[in-house]
C-alpha positions as CSV (number, residue, x, y, z in Angstrom):
1,M,-50.2,35.5,126.8
2,A,-51.0,38.4,124.8
3,K,-52.6,37.8,121.3
4,N,-50.5,39.2,118.4
5,K,-52.2,41.6,116.0
6,G,-52.3,40.6,112.4
7,Y,-50.7,42.6,109.6
8,K,-53.0,44.8,107.6
9,I,-52.0,45.1,104.0
10,K,-52.9,48.4,102.3
11,R,-53.7,48.0,98.6
12,Y,-53.0,50.8,96.1
13,N,-55.4,50.1,93.3
14,K,-54.2,53.2,91.4
15,I,-50.5,52.6,91.8
16,Y,-49.9,52.1,87.9
17,R,-51.8,55.2,86.9
18,R,-50.3,57.8,89.0
19,N,-48.6,60.8,87.4
20,R,-44.9,60.4,87.9
21,S,-43.9,63.7,86.4
22,S,-45.0,65.6,89.2
23,N,-42.3,63.9,91.2
24,M,-39.7,63.6,88.4
25,G,-36.1,64.6,89.3
26,P,-33.2,65.9,87.3
27,M,-32.2,62.5,86.2
28,G,-35.5,61.9,84.6
29,F,-35.1,64.9,82.3
30,I,-31.7,63.7,81.3
31,V,-33.0,60.3,80.3
32,I,-35.9,61.8,78.3
33,I,-33.5,64.2,76.4
34,A,-31.2,61.2,75.6
35,V,-34.1,59.1,74.2
36,V,-35.3,62.0,72.1
37,L,-31.9,62.5,70.6
38,I,-31.5,58.9,69.8
39,L,-34.9,58.8,68.1
40,L,-34.0,61.9,66.0
41,F,-30.8,60.3,64.9
42,V,-32.4,57.0,63.9
43,G,-35.2,58.9,62.1
44,W,-32.7,60.9,60.1
45,S,-30.8,57.8,59.2
46,I,-33.7,55.9,57.7
47,Y,-35.5,58.8,56.1
48,D,-34.2,58.4,52.5
49,P,-34.8,54.6,52.2
50,V,-38.2,54.8,53.7
51,Y,-39.1,57.8,51.5
52,N,-37.9,56.1,48.4
53,F,-39.7,52.9,49.3
54,L,-43.0,54.8,49.9
55,T,-42.7,56.8,46.6
56,G,-41.6,53.8,44.5
57,K,-38.2,55.0,43.8
58,I,-36.3,52.2,45.5
59,E,-33.7,50.7,43.3
60,T,-32.9,47.0,42.8
61,P,-29.4,46.2,43.9
62,Q,-27.0,45.3,41.0
63,I,-24.9,42.1,41.4
64,S,-21.5,42.5,40.0
65,S,-20.2,39.7,37.7
66,S,-17.4,39.0,40.2
67,S,-20.0,38.1,42.8
68,S,-22.0,35.8,40.6
69,T,-22.3,32.1,41.5
70,P,-20.5,29.7,39.2
71,D,-23.9,28.6,37.8
72,E,-24.9,32.2,37.2
73,S,-21.6,33.0,35.5
74,T,-21.9,30.0,33.3
75,S,-25.5,30.8,32.4
76,E,-24.6,34.4,31.6
77,G,-21.6,33.2,29.5
78,D,-23.9,30.8,27.7
79,T,-26.3,33.5,27.0
80,Q,-23.6,35.8,25.7
81,G,-22.2,33.0,23.7
82,D,-25.6,32.3,22.2
83,T,-26.0,35.9,21.3
84,N,-22.5,36.2,19.9
85,G,-23.1,32.9,18.1
86,D,-26.3,34.3,16.5
87,N,-24.4,37.3,15.4
88,Q,-21.7,35.2,14.0
89,D,-24.2,33.0,12.3
90,D,-25.8,36.1,10.7
91,T,-22.4,37.3,9.6
92,Q,-21.5,33.8,8.3
93,D,-24.8,33.6,6.4
94,T,-24.1,37.0,4.8
95,S,-20.6,35.9,4.0
96,S,-22.0,32.7,2.6
97,E,-24.4,34.6,0.4
98,D,-21.6,36.8,-0.8
99,E,-19.5,33.7,-1.6
100,D,-22.4,32.2,-3.5
101,V,-22.7,35.3,-5.6
102,Q,-18.9,35.3,-6.3
103,Q,-19.0,31.7,-7.2
104,A,-21.9,32.4,-9.5
105,E,-20.0,35.2,-11.2
106,N,-16.9,33.1,-11.7
107,S,-18.3,29.6,-12.4
108,K,-16.7,27.7,-15.1
109,A,-17.8,24.1,-15.8
110,A,-15.5,21.7,-17.7
111,L,-17.0,18.7,-19.5
112,I,-15.3,15.4,-18.6
113,S,-15.5,13.0,-21.5
114,F,-16.0,9.3,-21.1
115,D,-12.5,8.6,-22.3
116,I,-11.0,10.8,-19.6
117,A,-13.3,9.6,-16.8
118,S,-12.3,6.0,-17.7
119,D,-8.6,6.6,-17.3
120,T,-7.2,7.5,-13.9
121,A,-4.0,9.1,-15.2
122,K,-5.8,11.2,-17.8
123,L,-8.3,12.3,-15.2
124,S,-5.7,13.4,-12.8
125,E,-3.9,15.4,-15.5
126,Y,-7.1,16.9,-16.8
127,I,-8.2,18.0,-13.3
128,T,-4.8,19.7,-12.8
129,Q,-5.3,21.6,-16.1
130,I,-8.9,22.8,-15.5
131,K,-8.0,23.9,-11.9
132,E,-5.1,26.0,-13.2
133,Q,-7.5,27.5,-15.8
134,G,-10.0,28.6,-13.1
135,Y,-12.7,25.9,-13.5
136,N,-14.6,25.2,-10.3
137,S,-17.1,22.6,-11.6
138,A,-17.0,19.6,-13.8
139,V,-19.8,17.8,-15.6
140,V,-19.6,14.1,-16.4
141,E,-22.4,12.3,-18.3
142,I,-23.4,9.1,-16.7
143,K,-26.2,8.0,-19.0
144,D,-26.1,8.9,-22.7
145,V,-28.7,9.5,-25.4
146,D,-28.7,5.8,-26.3
147,G,-29.5,4.9,-22.8
148,Q,-26.1,3.3,-22.0
149,V,-25.1,3.6,-18.3
150,L,-21.5,4.8,-18.3
151,Y,-20.5,4.2,-14.7
152,K,-20.0,1.1,-12.6
153,T,-22.8,0.1,-10.4
154,E,-24.1,-2.9,-8.4
155,N,-27.7,-1.5,-8.2
156,Q,-29.8,-4.5,-9.4
157,T,-32.5,-2.2,-10.8
158,I,-29.9,-1.1,-13.3
159,T,-27.7,-4.2,-13.8
160,S,-30.7,-6.4,-14.4
161,L,-31.3,-4.6,-17.7
162,N,-27.8,-5.1,-19.0
163,T,-27.5,-1.4,-19.9
164,V,-24.2,-0.8,-18.2
165,S,-21.2,-0.2,-20.5
166,S,-18.6,-2.9,-20.5
167,S,-15.9,-0.2,-20.0
168,A,-17.8,1.8,-17.4
169,F,-15.8,4.2,-15.2
170,D,-15.6,4.5,-11.5
171,L,-18.0,7.4,-10.7
172,Q,-17.1,7.5,-7.0
173,A,-13.4,7.9,-7.8
174,V,-14.1,10.6,-10.3
175,C,-16.3,12.6,-7.8
176,K,-13.6,12.2,-5.1
177,A,-10.8,13.3,-7.3
178,L,-12.8,16.5,-8.2
179,S,-13.9,17.2,-4.6
180,D,-10.4,16.8,-3.4
181,E,-9.4,19.7,-5.6
182,D,-12.5,21.8,-4.6
183,I,-14.1,21.2,-8.0
184,T,-17.9,20.6,-7.7
185,P,-18.8,17.2,-9.2
186,I,-21.9,17.5,-11.5
187,V,-23.5,14.5,-13.3
188,K,-25.7,14.7,-16.3
189,I,-28.4,12.1,-17.1
190,Q,-30.3,11.6,-20.3
191,T,-33.7,10.5,-18.8
192,F,-36.5,9.3,-21.1
193,R,-34.6,9.3,-24.4
194,D,-33.4,5.8,-23.7
195,N,-33.4,3.2,-26.4
196,A,-31.4,0.6,-24.3
197,A,-33.7,0.6,-21.3
198,A,-36.9,0.8,-23.4
199,S,-35.7,-2.2,-25.4
200,A,-35.0,-4.2,-22.2
201,M,-38.0,-3.0,-20.2
202,K,-40.8,-3.1,-22.8
203,D,-43.5,-2.6,-20.2
204,A,-42.0,0.8,-19.4
205,A,-41.6,1.9,-23.0
206,V,-43.8,4.2,-25.2
207,R,-46.1,2.0,-27.3
208,Y,-48.1,2.5,-30.5
209,K,-51.8,2.9,-30.3
210,P,-54.3,1.4,-30.8
211,D,-52.2,-1.8,-31.0
212,T,-50.0,-1.5,-27.9
213,S,-48.2,-4.7,-28.5
214,Y,-45.7,-2.7,-30.6
215,L,-43.1,-0.3,-29.3
216,W,-43.2,3.2,-30.7
217,A,-40.0,4.5,-32.4
218,D,-39.2,8.1,-33.2
219,D,-38.3,7.2,-36.8
220,A,-38.1,4.2,-39.1
221,P,-35.6,1.5,-38.1
222,A,-33.8,2.1,-41.5
223,N,-33.3,5.7,-40.4
224,G,-32.0,4.9,-37.0
225,G,-35.3,5.2,-35.1
226,K,-35.0,4.8,-31.3
227,Y,-37.4,3.7,-28.6
228,W,-38.2,5.9,-25.7
229,L,-39.0,5.3,-22.0
230,N,-42.6,6.3,-21.1
231,P,-42.4,9.4,-18.8
232,N,-45.8,8.3,-17.4
233,S,-44.5,4.8,-16.4
234,E,-43.8,4.3,-12.7
235,K,-41.3,1.6,-13.6
236,A,-39.4,3.9,-16.0
237,Q,-39.2,6.6,-13.3
238,E,-38.0,4.2,-10.7
239,Y,-35.2,3.2,-13.1
240,I,-34.1,6.9,-13.3
241,F,-34.4,7.3,-9.6
242,A,-32.0,4.4,-9.1
243,I,-29.4,6.2,-11.2
244,I,-29.9,9.4,-9.3
245,D,-29.5,7.5,-6.0
246,D,-26.3,6.0,-7.2
247,A,-24.9,9.3,-8.4
248,V,-25.5,11.2,-5.1
249,S,-24.3,8.3,-3.0
250,M,-21.1,8.3,-5.0
251,G,-20.4,12.0,-4.4
252,A,-22.2,14.0,-7.1
253,E,-23.4,17.3,-5.6
254,K,-25.6,18.4,-8.6
255,V,-27.6,16.3,-11.0
256,I,-28.7,17.6,-14.3
257,L,-31.6,15.8,-15.9
258,D,-31.8,16.2,-19.7
259,T,-34.6,15.0,-22.0
260,V,-37.2,15.1,-19.2
261,Q,-39.9,15.2,-21.8
262,F,-42.2,13.1,-23.9
263,P,-40.9,11.8,-27.2
264,E,-40.1,13.8,-30.3
265,G,-40.0,12.4,-33.8
266,Y,-42.6,11.1,-36.3
267,S,-46.1,9.9,-35.7
268,L,-46.4,11.5,-32.2
269,D,-50.2,11.1,-32.5
270,L,-49.7,7.4,-32.4
271,C,-47.9,7.3,-29.0
272,D,-49.7,5.6,-26.2
273,F,-48.7,6.8,-22.7
274,G,-51.6,5.3,-20.6
275,D,-53.9,7.3,-18.5
276,M,-52.5,10.6,-17.0
277,E,-53.6,14.0,-15.8
278,S,-51.5,15.9,-18.2
279,K,-48.0,15.9,-19.6
280,Q,-47.1,18.9,-17.6
281,A,-48.3,17.2,-14.4
282,V,-46.3,14.1,-15.1
283,I,-43.1,16.0,-15.7
284,E,-43.5,18.3,-12.7
285,N,-44.3,15.4,-10.4
286,F,-41.3,13.5,-11.7
287,I,-38.9,16.4,-11.1
288,A,-40.2,17.0,-7.6
289,A,-39.8,13.3,-6.8
290,A,-36.2,13.2,-8.2
291,Q,-35.3,16.1,-5.9
292,Q,-36.7,14.3,-2.9
293,K,-34.8,11.1,-3.8
294,A,-31.5,13.0,-4.2
295,Q,-31.9,14.9,-0.9
296,A,-32.8,11.7,0.9
297,K,-29.1,10.7,0.2
298,N,-27.7,14.2,0.7
299,P,-29.8,17.1,1.9
300,E,-27.5,19.5,0.1
301,A,-27.9,17.8,-3.3
302,E,-29.6,19.7,-6.1
303,V,-31.5,18.3,-9.1
304,Y,-31.7,20.5,-12.2
305,F,-34.2,20.3,-15.1
306,E,-32.5,21.1,-18.3
307,I,-34.1,23.1,-21.1
308,N,-32.4,23.7,-24.5
309,V,-33.0,27.3,-25.2
310,N,-35.0,27.2,-28.4
311,G,-37.3,29.8,-29.8
312,S,-40.0,27.1,-30.6
313,Y,-40.2,26.3,-26.9
314,M,-41.8,29.6,-26.2
315,E,-45.0,28.1,-27.3
316,D,-46.9,25.0,-26.0
317,N,-45.7,21.8,-27.6
318,D,-46.1,18.0,-27.6
319,Q,-43.0,17.3,-25.6
320,Y,-44.1,19.1,-22.4
321,G,-47.8,19.8,-23.0
322,V,-46.9,23.5,-22.3
323,S,-43.8,25.6,-23.0
324,P,-41.0,24.0,-21.0
325,F,-40.3,27.3,-19.5
326,K,-43.6,27.1,-17.7
327,I,-42.7,23.8,-16.1
328,A,-42.6,24.2,-12.3
329,A,-39.1,23.0,-11.3
330,Q,-37.1,24.2,-8.3
331,N,-33.8,24.3,-10.2
332,V,-33.4,24.8,-14.0
333,V,-30.6,24.7,-16.5
334,L,-31.1,27.0,-19.5
335,D,-28.7,25.5,-22.1
336,F,-27.5,28.1,-24.7
337,A,-24.5,25.9,-25.5
338,D,-25.8,23.8,-28.4
339,T,-28.8,25.6,-29.8
340,S,-29.8,28.9,-31.4
341,F,-32.6,31.0,-30.1
342,K,-34.9,32.6,-32.7
343,Y,-38.0,34.3,-31.4
344,G,-39.5,37.6,-32.7
345,D,-36.7,40.0,-33.3
346,I,-34.2,38.0,-31.2
347,N,-31.8,35.8,-33.1
348,I,-28.9,34.0,-31.4
349,S,-27.2,32.0,-34.1
350,D,-23.7,32.3,-32.7
351,F,-21.9,33.9,-29.8
352,N,-19.4,36.0,-31.7
353,T,-21.1,39.4,-31.3
354,D,-23.4,41.2,-28.8
355,T,-23.6,38.0,-26.7
356,A,-24.7,39.8,-23.5
357,Q,-27.5,41.8,-25.2
358,R,-28.9,38.8,-27.0
359,V,-28.8,36.4,-24.1
360,S,-30.3,39.1,-21.9
361,S,-33.1,39.6,-24.5
362,A,-33.8,35.9,-24.7
363,L,-33.9,35.7,-20.9
364,G,-36.3,38.7,-20.8
365,E,-38.8,36.8,-23.0
366,I,-38.3,33.6,-21.1
367,N,-38.8,35.2,-17.7
368,K,-42.2,36.6,-18.9
369,I,-43.7,33.1,-19.0
370,S,-41.4,31.2,-16.6
371,A,-42.6,29.4,-13.5
372,E,-41.1,30.6,-10.2
373,R,-37.5,29.2,-9.7
374,T,-35.2,28.8,-6.8
375,K,-32.0,28.6,-8.9
376,T,-31.3,29.0,-12.5
377,M,-28.1,27.8,-14.2
378,L,-27.2,29.3,-17.5
379,L,-25.0,27.1,-19.7
380,L,-23.0,29.1,-22.3
381,P,-20.4,27.9,-24.7
382,E,-16.9,29.1,-23.8
383,E,-15.8,29.5,-27.3
384,G,-16.7,32.8,-28.8
385,I,-17.4,34.6,-25.5
386,S,-14.8,37.0,-24.1
387,S,-14.4,37.7,-20.5
388,A,-15.8,41.2,-21.0
389,E,-18.9,39.7,-22.7
390,L,-19.3,37.2,-19.9
391,D,-19.2,40.0,-17.3
392,S,-21.9,41.8,-19.3
393,V,-24.1,38.7,-19.3
394,I,-23.6,38.3,-15.6
395,E,-24.5,42.0,-15.0
396,S,-27.5,41.8,-17.2
397,V,-28.9,38.6,-15.6
398,A,-28.3,39.9,-12.1
399,G,-30.3,43.0,-13.1
400,Q,-33.4,41.2,-14.1
401,N,-33.5,38.0,-12.0
402,A,-34.4,38.0,-8.3
403,Q,-33.6,34.3,-8.0
404,S,-30.2,32.8,-7.5
405,T,-28.5,32.5,-10.9
406,E,-25.3,30.6,-11.7
407,I,-23.6,31.2,-15.0
408,F,-21.4,28.4,-16.4
409,T,-19.2,28.6,-19.4
410,Q,-18.8,25.1,-20.8
411,S,-15.7,23.7,-22.4
412,Q,-15.5,20.5,-24.3
413,S,-12.8,18.2,-22.9
């Protein structure tokens, strides 16, 4: 049997490196040309984006509002709302300022007597009258110069002294009746000129020295001498704070503090007030604390320190330790209503002629020595001042005062 030959396998080690072009046919040329054309087309299509990317000119795509997600739309709306809200707030603030100026220019404060405040029918009729006459504020006194508390209260700090009038009126009802008619309720308090509380609270009264067992009086009893609360007494101050607390809680928007001072009268050198830094410091600290007490009840409440405009007050004096115009108080009432102003060549003995010029001159002198204020309220008597003169006062004051100034004409009820 013949033996079969085995198969010999020839290996082409260079099979993958041979040059095929040498044997390429027509079909190969067609394929190459097609590939080149495709590459040229693709290259031309992507040239601009690639070029912009390499040169940094590529733009970020903008998303239209219609394609925003609900969250994005809400967020954008909120942002726009906030922005618009801020603009509206700015506009409202500006409008508010304009309104404040207008109110200051047209403020008229009527005085509500104890008799009217105590009678609901009279009060209603009176409010109707003053509103028709253009009054937008009303002042009611709630503690008088004798120290009698004129409104009803259940505050034990006050009732324990038996200083409340037996015919006291309902202050909360008065304030509500005024507010309901857009009339600002203002209360006035006689502070340390207080014979009633000093008599009942002897440890808070001014005493004689060197024998402090006796209460000091501003005149002889036969002449109607009165006791005073000691401005340096913490107990006396707390008593006044209790009244302020009541007033603001019952609806008063502004509180005027009169007789925030040390006593006046005879034998002032025999007054004993205890240890203190200075009269000025005692008064300033009291006014600041009173403002804090009021704003603790109502952040919008304002406390005013009243000064009777008197030429003698241009100099330092015993009642304040300095000129009262130098007392640092945020809000001040300059009361022209009951006093005359004589200082240098300035003499305001009445308001029948040249009112604006004389008030402006007085303010000019006062402002030279005054402490910095936030608000100043001028209290002028209504009688004897024409509308034209009042406008002149307003214009004059606005020209020389950077602070907020309210001008009230005051009518006796």
